Structures are given as structure tokens and as C-alpha cells.
C-alpha positions, 0 to 999 in steps of 0.5 A, a space after each residue: 500500500 505504501 508503494 501505491 501512495 508513493 507512486 501516486 505522489 510521483 505521478 502527481 508531481 509529474 502531472 503538475 509540472 506538465 501543467 505548469 503548477 508548482 508542487 506546493 501550489 493549491 489548484 482549483 479545478 473545474 471540469 465540464 462544458 464551459 457554458 455561460 449559465 455555469 458561471 465560468 466567467 464568474 469563477 474566473 473573475 472571482 479567482 482573479 480577485 483572490 490575489 493569493 500567491 501559490 494558487 492556480 485555476 485549471 479549467 478543463 472543457 471546450 477550448 474555444 470558450 476556455 480561450 476567451 476566459 484565459 484571455 480575460 484572466 491574463 488581461 486582469 492579472 499580472 500573470 500570464 494565462 495559458 491553456 494546456 491541451 
């Protein structure tokens, strides 16, 4: 069992690095189709307003709608927003 846990931690570190997140960064995740009634833009705006270092937002869904959210977020913050596909 201990080996499974250590293996999962190693996989987690590799995945975080691939997605551009630091090992100690807290990551918020939203998975689904990015439709307006789901409040994706509200989520991105709220996240941008957090102003907390060492936090990340990962949106997984339809890329065309994610592009608009990423551009808005990049314009509102000093950090660059990137999409990992």
C-alpha cells in the first residue's frame, strides 16, 4: 500500500509540472462544458480577485470558450494565462 501512495505522489508531481503548477501550489479545478449559465466567467473573475500567491485555476472543457476566459484572466492579472491541451 505504501508503494501505491508513493507512486501516486510521483505521478502527481509529474502531472503538475506538465501543467505548469508548482508542487506546493493549491489548484482549483473545474471540469465540464464551459457554458455561460455555469458561471465560468464568474469563477474566473472571482479567482482573479483572490490575489493569493501559490494558487492556480485549471479549467478543463471546450477550448474555444476556455480561450476567451484565459484571455480575460491574463488581461486582469499580472500573470500570464495559458491553456494546456
